N, C-alpha and C positions, 0 to 999 in steps of 0.2 A: 385398064384404063390405055389407048394404045400411043404409039409414038407422037401423035399429035395433040395428047393430052394438055391442055393449059400449066399444067404446073411444072410440068416439062422447064417452064421459065427461068427456076432456078436452080436448074442441071443444065448447063453446056451437055445437047446429045450427045456430039461429035465425041466429045470427051467422055462420056459416060458408056457409052458404047462401045467404044474401044479398051476399057478398062479393064484391067487383068483380076481385081475384086469386083465380089457382088455390091450392088449399089442400090436401094429403093429407094422409097419416098414413101411413106406413111401420111395420110392426112387426116384419119379417122375413122372409125369402126364404120362396117358396110359400104365403106367407101371402095373404089375399083384402086390397084397399088400400082405405080411404078414402078419398073424393074427392068434394070436391064439386061445383054445379053449374058453376060457372066453370072447375075443372078438365077436367072431362068435355066442358065446350064444346071447350077451347083443344084437349083432346087427342083429342077425338071417340071417346069413352071409355066403356064402360058401370061402371054404381057398383062391382057386385062384381069386375071383371077385374084380377089381378094385375099384378105393374109389368111383365111382361116386353111386355104389349100396348103402353101407353103409349112404352115407349123405342121401342119401332121408327116412334115419329112425331117422335124427334130426328134432326135432319141426320146419314146416314150419317157425315158427315165428325165428326161431335161426339161420336156414340153412345159410340165406345170410351170416351174422356176422362172422357165424363159418369159410365160405368157405374163407373170408376173412383175417381171422384172420390167415388161416392156409397158405396160401398166402403169408401174411404179412412177416410172421417167415420165410418162405422160400426163399424170396430175402433178408433177413436179415441174413442170415447162409453164406454169404459171405461178411458180414460186421465186422462177428465176433461175431454175437451176440449166445449164445450156448444154450439157455434154454427161454422156456417161458410158460404161464398157459393160461389158460382160465376155463369159465363153462359156461354152456349151457341144454340145456333140449332134451332128444331124447323119443321118443314114444315106450313106454315099448310091452309086448304081447300082453296086452290087451288093446292099444292105449291110456294108462294113458301114460300122460304127469312126465319123471323123469328127474331129474335133477343131472349131471356128470360134475364132475371134471376132464381135460386134462389136461397134464404135458407133452411137448415138450421137448426132447433135438436131439445136431446134434449127428446124424450117426457116427460111428468114423470105417474110412477101408473104407466107400462106399458111397455112394449120399441119401441126403436126411435125414428124420430125423425122430425117434423114438419115440413114444405116449404110454403115460399109463391114461387110462381111469376109474376111479374111479366110484362107484354110492353112490355118497351123497344128495339122497331126504330124506331120515330119517333125519340125521345131518339136514338140512338147513332146514328140516320142524320143527325138537327140537330149533334149533336157531331162528325159526320167534315164533314158541310160547313163549322161553323167553324173547324176545323181549315183546313181544304183553302183559306177562304178567310184564316185567316191565315196560311200559308204563302205564298198567293199576295199577297200584300199584303206579306210579309216579304221577301221574294223581288223586288216590284215598287220598295220602298225599297231594298234592298240595290242591283241595278241601277239605280236614281237616283243612289244612291250612287256608285257608279262609274263613271256617268256623269258625275256635277259631276269627279270627277279626271279623266275623260277632258278634258271640256269647258276645265278650266282647263288641261291641255297642249295642245290646239287653240291654245287664246286665246294663250298664250306663247309656242310655237311660230310665232304667227303674229305677233303683236307683234316677235318678235326677226328674222323673214321681213320686217319691212318694215325695220329696219333692214338689214336685206342687200342689200333692193334700193336700198336709199339709197345705201349704198355703193358696190353695183354702177353706180348711174347715175351720182355724185360722178366714179368711175375710168373709167368712159366718155366721161363729158364732158372729159374733163383727157386724156386718150388722143387725144380728136378736136382738141385744142386744143396741142396739143406742136407745135413749132416744129422741128420735124424739115425741113422742107420748105425753110426761110433754110439750114439746111446743105449742103442737096443743090447750091442753085443757088452759094454759095462753093465749094464743092468743083468744080462745074463753069468758074466764073469760071476760079478760079486754073489748072486744067486747057489754058485758050485759051490762057491767057500764053505758057505752052511756056518756053522759053529766055529769054524776056522778063520773067520774074516780079519778079524784083529790081527791075527799073525800075518793073514796077507798083504795087510796093509803096512806091517812093516820089511814087506820084502822089497826088492826094488821096483819093481811094476808096480805094488801098492802106492811109492812112493812116488811114483809118477801119473798116480790116476789123479790128484786135485791138479796139479798145472795142465793136466790135458784136458780135465773140466772147464777149467779156467777159458782155456784158447777157445773150445769148444762152443763156451758159452756166450763169448767175444763173437763167433762169427756167425752165432744162430743171432744172436741182436742185431748184428748190422745185417746179416737178411730179413729181418722181420722191419728193421729201418726205412731200408730197401722197396720193401712189398709196401710199407705204409702211404710211403709216398708215388710210388706209382698205382696203389690205390686208389690216394686221394688224385691225382692227373687223371685216374680213368673217369673217374664219377664225375670231375669237375667236368671234362669233356662229354661225359653220358650226358651231362646239364647243359652245356652247351649246345648239343646238339636240339635239345630237348627245347628250348630257348628261341631258336633258329624257327623252327619248325612252328611252336607257338608262337613263334612273331607272322609270320610267313600267313598263318590261318587266319589271324587275327586282320590281319589288312588284305585278305583277299573277299573274306567275310565281309567287312565294312566298305568292297569297292563298289563306285558309284553314290556313295553316301556323304555327305558335307558333313563334317566334325569339326567342332573348334580346337584344336594340337596345339603344342608349345612347338614352336620353329627348331629348337635344341633334342628336342624327344624325336622329331623326324629324321635331323641330320645325325644319331646317335644309333637309330638302328638302321639307316643306310651304311654308316661306318661299322655295326655287326655284323651285316651280313656280307660285308667284303670283307671282314680283319682278317679271314685266315689265307687270303689270296693277297692281300697288300704283304703279309707275313712269309708267305711264301717267296715272293718279289724279292722281299726286302725293301720294303716303298716305307718309308717314313711318314706319318700323317700328323700336322700340325691342325691342332683346329683354335680357330681366333672367335670365336662366338660372341658376338655383340649384342646388347641389348635390345631385344624387337621382341614388338607384339605378338600375341597366338594368333594365327590364321584359321579361320573355316574357310576345310577345304576337303576334296577328297583325298583323302593322305596316301591312297593304294597308288593314285596317279603322281603325288609327289616321290613318293620311293621311288615308284617305276623310272623318273628323271633321276633322283639322285642315283640310284644305281648302275643305270648307266654313266651316267659321267663320272661317278667313281670307275668305275670299270676302266671305262676309256681312258682316263688319266693314267688307271695302273698300266695297262699296257703300254700308253705312252711312254712312262718312268721308264717299263722293262725295257724296253727296245733300243733307250739310250744308252745301252750297255753300263759297265762299270762306272763305280764314284757313287757319290749321294742321290739318294734317288727318292725327290719329298713330292709333296702332294697337300696342299694348304686349302682349309675348307674357312668360309667368312661368313659372318651375316653382318649386317645393318639394316639400318630403317631405310626405304626408299620411298620415292612419289607412290608410288603406285600402294605402297604396301609394304612387303619385306624382300630383302635382295641378298642371294643364296651365290655365292661366288666358291669356285673349284677351281686353283689353280696348281699345275703341273712344272715341272723342271725337264721332262721328258724331249720329245723328238719334233716336238714342234708341229707350227702348218704353214708349211709352203703358202706364197701370195697367192698361186693359182687353184689353189684348193678351198680359200678362204668364202668363195659364192656358192662350193658344192656340199662343203663339210655337211647340211643337215638333207641332204640331196636323198630321197631314196634309193637303196642298193649302193651307195656311193660307200668306199672303203678303200683304205690304202694298206690292210691288212691281209694279207695272203686268205690267214682261214676263216676274215671276218666277211659278218654276211651284209650289212651296210642299213642294218634296221636301227638299231640300237639310237645313236644322236636323232635318225627319222623319227623315228616314234617319242624319243624325249621333246621335240621339238612341237610335234601334234599334241601332245599332251600338255607341254604349258600355254599352249594356243588356247585349248577346251578348257580349260582352269583359266583363260582370260589374262595369261600371264605373259611375259616373253621370255628369250632362251637365246642369247647370243653369244658368242664364239670372236676371241681373239691373239692374235701371234707375232710377236716379232720377226719369225721367221723359223727355218729348220733349224735344231739345235736349241733353240730358247725359249722353250716350255709354250705351255696354252693355259689358256683364261676362259673358262664357263660361267657364264653370268644368266641366274634364274630370279625372276620378276616374278612374283606372286602378290597378287591382291590380297588383303587383309580380310575383306570379308568378297564373298561371291557376288557379283553384280546382279542388281533385280530384273526376273525376265523381262523382258519386253512385250504387252501385253497385243 
């Protein structure tokens, strides 16, 4: 159809000819197709060619689907459907794939429908890059959060190994100092007396022998008790290491899987992973665990959050100098499900930092990396929960509040 075709009555020619998007009017099978200059430039077709010509410009993998969607819309026009949108690829002037968005509307006053086609290739590419960057950031933050858990495991194992090393050194020293050589000398001396042993025991040396043996027995008994205590401590700490590693393996194995678990058990596991660090920094930990329902959740992600918050609280207390260093963990039911609060009496958070506390890379510690709280916030959001921070200012401590749903929300279809 040329520019003087009757169906142009529905489209103001001056407007469509100057439009930057492709516009066409399809009036039915086998009939000429009106196409504005932008359309003809996009598909490389002449004004009077029918739809089959420019359909060949659609990417081969999308061609059949595009035909089906047009046919479906045309059939739905009779049932009152007035609008339809679709997206597909076309072949550009150099044969490269381009992404276009098409909107179809019912033609008014004549048969068929009018379509507008916009090239959205750059927009789609930008969205793809943003999604890729977002996934990369989420993945990096997730790995950073898991690394924070692993770091705490290593720190705690290292702290326990220090205690094990101390116990081993004490045992070694005690074993070196055992007076077993004296027993050997006494046995040799008695053996030398032979049949004159009774006469020897009547001498001054012989009379002093029972007292010497008693003192030696007392010393050996003391050394034995010390060795047993150190051995018990050694076994206890080795078991502690095994439990830490076993717990970490358990959480790592279940990562990504939702299971029903008591909130108190999660908190106790988080405390155990930080226990040695709290002890080393002289931080007292208070638990105020109210009765809350169990939650169905990816427990590894919750442990990640708790470990980060407890580690952050420990350093906040350590940075405040001497004095009472205290962290309190409390739980209570909330409207969302369960609320876990971790409060410290540490250095506090200045008002100007509150808005940035969960930002990626933000940290006030010289050796900090700024991943911990950021990854904790992301993990809370992925669990459909919330993580908030509050503080009355420098030197007045800080409180972090984690809320989690009792059940994971149903996936939208």
